[in-house]
C-alpha positions as semicolon CSV with decimal commas, in nm:
position;residue;x (nm);y (nm);z (nm)
1;M;2,981;0,027;0,828
2;T;2,809;-0,113;0,519
3;T;2,772;0,136;0,235
4;P;2,406;0,233;0,192
5;I;2,214;0,143;-0,121
6;G;2,147;0,459;-0,317
7;V;1,797;0,533;-0,444
8;L;1,779;0,785;-0,728
9;V;1,427;0,930;-0,720
10;M;1,349;1,076;-1,061
11;A;1,082;1,313;-1,188
12;Y;1,016;1,532;-1,491
13;G;1,119;1,863;-1,337
14;T;0,967;2,207;-1,368
15;A;1,061;2,567;-1,417
16;S;1,163;2,734;-1,091
17;D;0,984;3,061;-1,168
18;Q;0,851;3,264;-1,460
19;D;1,203;3,372;-1,559
20;D;1,303;3,005;-1,590
21;V;1,013;2,897;-1,811
22;E;1,195;2,960;-2,140
23;R;1,501;2,763;-2,026
24;Y;1,277;2,478;-1,910
25;Y;1,066;2,473;-2,228
26;T;1,381;2,477;-2,444
27;D;1,521;2,180;-2,254
28;I;1,199;1,985;-2,308
29;R;1,231;2,058;-2,680
30;G;1,583;1,916;-2,695
31;G;1,752;2,256;-2,711
32;R;1,514;2,415;-2,962
33;A;1,364;2,741;-2,836
34;P;0,982;2,755;-2,835
35;S;0,793;3,007;-3,042
36;P;0,700;3,330;-2,859
37;E;0,335;3,223;-2,873
38;A;0,402;2,880;-2,720
39;L;0,622;3,034;-2,452
40;E;0,355;3,286;-2,353
41;E;0,094;3,009;-2,341
42;L;0,302;2,806;-2,096
43;K;0,374;3,112;-1,884
44;A;0,001;3,186;-1,875
45;R;-0,070;2,835;-1,749
46;Y;0,171;2,880;-1,462
47;A;0,017;3,220;-1,390
48;A;-0,328;3,059;-1,381
49;I;-0,220;2,831;-1,095
50;G;-0,090;3,126;-0,899
51;D;0,264;3,141;-1,036
52;T;0,346;2,831;-0,831
53;F;0,611;2,582;-0,943
54;P;0,567;2,304;-0,687
55;L;0,704;1,991;-0,852
56;T;1,069;2,017;-0,740
57;K;0,963;2,093;-0,381
58;I;0,719;1,803;-0,375
59;T;0,971;1,562;-0,529
60;T;1,227;1,666;-0,267
61;E;0,973;1,604;0,010
62;Q;0,889;1,265;-0,140
63;A;1,254;1,161;-0,167
64;D;1,334;1,277;0,187
65;A;1,030;1,098;0,329
66;L;1,117;0,785;0,134
67;G;1,468;0,794;0,278
68;R;1,328;0,808;0,630
69;A;1,086;0,524;0,558
70;L;1,360;0,304;0,411
71;G;1,601;0,362;0,699
72;E;1,980;0,361;0,725
73;T;2,028;0,080;0,474
74;F;1,932;0,324;0,197
75;R;2,015;0,683;0,099
76;T;1,794;0,880;-0,138
77;Y;1,896;1,125;-0,409
78;I;1,705;1,330;-0,667
79;G;1,745;1,349;-1,043
80;M;1,523;1,558;-1,271
81;K;1,481;1,516;-1,644
82;H;1,444;1,882;-1,738
83;A;1,551;2,085;-1,435
84;P;1,826;2,090;-1,175
85;P;1,933;1,877;-1,010
86;F;1,946;1,682;-1,336
87;V;1,964;1,303;-1,350
88;A;2,337;1,309;-1,424
89;E;2,392;1,536;-1,122
90;G;2,212;1,290;-0,897
91;V;2,430;1,006;-1,026
92;A;2,743;1,217;-0,968
93;R;2,641;1,293;-0,609
94;M;2,594;0,923;-0,542
95;R;2,939;0,854;-0,674
96;E;3,089;1,133;-0,463
97;D;2,925;0,983;-0,154
98;G;3,080;0,644;-0,225
99;I;2,757;0,471;-0,327
100;L;2,844;0,147;-0,504
101;N;2,499;0,001;-0,569
102;A;2,188;0,197;-0,652
103;V;1,823;0,170;-0,750
104;G;1,662;0,398;-1,008
105;L;1,300;0,486;-0,929
106;V;1,095;0,708;-1,161
107;L;0,792;0,869;-0,996
108;A;0,564;0,733;-1,267
109;P;0,390;0,399;-1,205
110;H;0,349;0,288;-1,567
111;Y;0,631;0,196;-1,802
112;S;0,685;0,333;-2,148
113;K;1,007;0,319;-2,340
114;M;0,950;0,684;-2,425
115;S;0,900;0,796;-2,065
116;V;1,052;0,574;-1,796
117;G;1,287;0,424;-2,054
118;G;1,426;0,771;-2,123
119;Y;1,518;0,822;-1,758
120;I;1,690;0,483;-1,749
121;D;1,894;0,572;-2,058
122;R;2,013;0,894;-1,892
123;V;2,116;0,712;-1,575
124;K;2,303;0,443;-1,763
125;K;2,486;0,702;-1,972
126;A;2,593;0,901;-1,665
127;A;2,699;0,592;-1,469
128;D;2,882;0,429;-1,759
129;E;3,075;0,742;-1,858
130;D;3,196;0,830;-1,511
131;G;3,233;0,497;-1,335
132;G;2,923;0,394;-1,146
133;P;2,739;0,333;-0,929
134;A;2,598;-0,001;-1,046
135;F;2,225;0,048;-1,105
136;S;1,916;-0,167;-1,116
137;F;1,581;-0,012;-1,202
138;V;1,223;-0,028;-1,085
139;E;1,077;-0,008;-1,433
140;Q;0,713;-0,015;-1,327
141;W;0,507;-0,033;-1,009
142;Y;0,152;0,025;-1,136
143;D;0,042;-0,316;-1,006
144;H;0,213;-0,316;-0,668
145;P;-0,052;-0,400;-0,403
146;A;0,058;-0,117;-0,172
147;F;0,023;0,146;-0,447
148;L;-0,313;0,005;-0,558
149;E;-0,437;0,017;-0,200
150;V;-0,360;0,389;-0,172
151;L;-0,511;0,458;-0,514
152;T;-0,825;0,265;-0,422
153;E;-0,864;0,474;-0,107
154;R;-0,826;0,791;-0,312
155;V;-1,104;0,689;-0,553
156;A;-1,335;0,587;-0,268
157;S;-1,277;0,919;-0,093
158;A;-1,341;1,123;-0,410
159;R;-1,665;0,935;-0,478
160;A;-1,771;0,988;-0,117
161;S;-1,757;1,364;-0,178
162;L;-2,043;1,333;-0,427
163;T;-2,408;1,342;-0,331
164;D;-2,596;1,011;-0,334
165;E;-2,770;1,114;-0,655
166;E;-2,443;1,206;-0,826
167;R;-2,275;0,884;-0,715
168;D;-2,562;0,670;-0,843
169;N;-2,463;0,744;-1,204
170;D;-2,105;0,868;-1,189
171;L;-1,818;0,762;-1,414
172;V;-1,464;0,710;-1,286
173;V;-1,195;0,798;-1,539
174;F;-0,839;0,681;-1,476
175;T;-0,594;0,903;-1,662
176;A;-0,226;0,921;-1,747
177;H;-0,016;1,155;-1,958
178;S;-0,084;1,089;-2,325
179;L;0,206;0,985;-2,546
180;P;0,242;0,977;-2,927
181;T;0,063;0,682;-3,085
182;K;0,393;0,570;-3,242
183;I;0,471;0,389;-2,914
184;L;0,205;0,136;-3,014
185;E;0,405;0,035;-3,320
186;Y;0,656;-0,151;-3,103
187;G;0,408;-0,294;-2,855
188;D;0,474;-0,047;-2,574
189;P;0,294;-0,168;-2,257
190;Y;0,193;0,178;-2,136
191;P;-0,178;0,180;-2,233
192;A;-0,232;-0,178;-2,116
193;Q;-0,072;-0,100;-1,781
194;L;-0,304;0,195;-1,722
195;Q;-0,601;-0,028;-1,811
196;D;-0,475;-0,290;-1,566
197;T;-0,449;-0,029;-1,289
198;A;-0,805;0,080;-1,361
199;D;-0,934;-0,278;-1,366
200;R;-0,770;-0,362;-1,034
201;V;-0,894;-0,053;-0,852
202;A;-1,242;-0,088;-1,000
203;G;-1,245;-0,453;-0,897
204;A;-1,152;-0,366;-0,540
205;L;-1,433;-0,110;-0,523
206;G;-1,690;-0,308;-0,719
207;L;-1,714;-0,040;-0,988
208;D;-1,875;-0,113;-1,321
209;R;-1,881;0,246;-1,455
210;Y;-1,520;0,330;-1,528
211;R;-1,278;0,372;-1,815
212;I;-0,931;0,502;-1,897
213;G;-0,853;0,831;-2,068
214;W;-0,559;1,051;-2,156
215;Q;-0,459;1,404;-2,071
216;S;-0,192;1,670;-2,116
217;E;-0,130;1,586;-2,482
218;G;0,178;1,756;-2,625
219;R;0,165;2,039;-2,876
220;T;0,311;1,846;-3,170
221;P;0,173;1,747;-3,512
222;D;0,204;1,376;-3,424
223;P;-0,113;1,187;-3,329
224;W;-0,138;1,116;-2,955
225;I;-0,311;0,836;-2,764
226;G;-0,679;0,903;-2,696
227;P;-0,950;0,956;-2,613
228;P;-0,857;1,279;-2,435
229;L;-1,020;1,364;-2,103
230;D;-1,215;1,660;-2,239
231;E;-1,377;1,439;-2,502
232;I;-1,475;1,183;-2,237
233;I;-1,626;1,457;-2,019
234;R;-1,846;1,589;-2,302
235;K;-1,953;1,242;-2,411
236;S;-2,034;1,135;-2,056
237;A;-2,248;1,442;-2,002
238;A;-2,433;1,374;-2,328
239;E;-2,492;1,015;-2,216
240;G;-2,654;1,134;-1,895
241;H;-2,386;1,060;-1,638
242;S;-2,429;1,270;-1,327
243;A;-2,062;1,314;-1,236
244;I;-1,707;1,246;-1,348
245;V;-1,448;1,127;-1,096
246;V;-1,102;1,183;-1,241
247;C;-0,826;0,964;-1,100
248;P;-0,495;1,078;-1,254
249;A;-0,336;0,741;-1,179
250;G;-0,026;0,816;-1,384
251;F;0,068;1,119;-1,171
252;V;0,186;1,128;-0,811
253;S;0,233;1,502;-0,749
254;D;0,043;1,828;-0,771
255;H;0,192;2,011;-1,066
256;L;0,083;2,176;-1,390
257;E;-0,077;1,862;-1,538
258;I;-0,299;1,838;-1,231
259;L;-0,343;2,196;-1,111
260;Y;-0,408;2,337;-1,459
261;D;-0,501;2,055;-1,696
262;I;-0,757;1,902;-1,458
263;D;-0,843;2,162;-1,196
264;I;-0,883;2,447;-1,444
265;E;-0,910;2,318;-1,801
266;A;-1,106;1,995;-1,749
267;R;-1,325;2,155;-1,483
268;A;-1,419;2,432;-1,727
269;V;-1,517;2,170;-1,986
270;A;-1,730;1,992;-1,725
271;E;-1,905;2,314;-1,622
272;E;-1,980;2,394;-1,983
273;A;-2,115;2,043;-2,036
274;G;-2,325;2,061;-1,720
275;I;-2,164;1,773;-1,535
276;V;-2,002;1,758;-1,190
277;L;-1,628;1,688;-1,185
278;V;-1,418;1,587;-0,886
279;R;-1,069;1,440;-0,879
280;T;-0,874;1,220;-0,645
281;A;-0,623;1,386;-0,412
282;S;-0,264;1,374;-0,532
283;M;-0,021;1,143;-0,356
284;N;0,248;1,406;-0,286
285;A;0,430;1,311;0,037
286;D;0,131;1,145;0,202
287;P;0,268;0,886;0,451
288;A;0,055;0,606;0,305
289;F;0,200;0,669;-0,042
290;I;0,555;0,698;0,090
291;D;0,513;0,367;0,273
292;A;0,393;0,214;-0,053
293;L;0,699;0,347;-0,238
294;A;0,924;0,207;0,034
295;K;0,766;-0,135;-0,016
296;V;0,819;-0,103;-0,391
297;V;1,190;-0,034;-0,339
298;R;1,239;-0,303;-0,076
299;D;1,060;-0,564;-0,287
300;H;1,276;-0,470;-0,585
301;V;1,601;-0,496;-0,389
302;F;1,498;-0,825;-0,231
303;K;1,404;-0,969;-0,571
304;E;1,724;-0,844;-0,734
305;G;1,935;-0,966;-0,446
């Protein structure tokens, strides 16, 4: 029997419960413990979404569904950046199962050296140090037609939830996780890729009122890419827009950046500003999204082969 092609599905990771938040936050900070104030703030955010920690569960569901969609030629594995099973553990499990050739797929459509590039570095280090498997990487899939089709449907559905009056003067905002502006110094493609996603979806829907924005900025002294979503919400309300449709195009799962940063924080800003806010439904393990991911992987393997 031919050895399956391994697919390492990678995501950021999350704390498993409130007791794990400090360990998780310390890992994000490269081993430096957070201040008591910062730790309590993060714990409070998790508490605000019901003390749920869904990202690992959702990523597992996505990887399992992707494996079923890809069929026996492939076998999926999971690797998290800041929580078990870590990226290196996923690579080790592949090796233990006799996987010789593998594909690395980060569950983030847009490429940045700081984000997706960091996952790739971890995989290469683990594979090089311990003897394989041989990896190729899907570095970006923001412009894959199957992904754009699902995203377009999500935006259309969210806009359909508005009243006719609200939809007549709404603004669609495509967001991704902000990154430090220093990525622009070396021509990182991340912002341009988000803009391209927005342009393609808007083109498919015939939208002329749309823009990109940034969310979930880190708590560091460095400047981060803007404008932030809350600023866009306030400005749009002041300009007389009737509604904001947030499409977090850079995220594919319900987790803290969606359930808190948009559903609680951004919604509170919108209510204060007197403007309606709705968001597109997250991809999670929706069959249409999983089928799109399977096409991304197959197209990558076919191209590489």
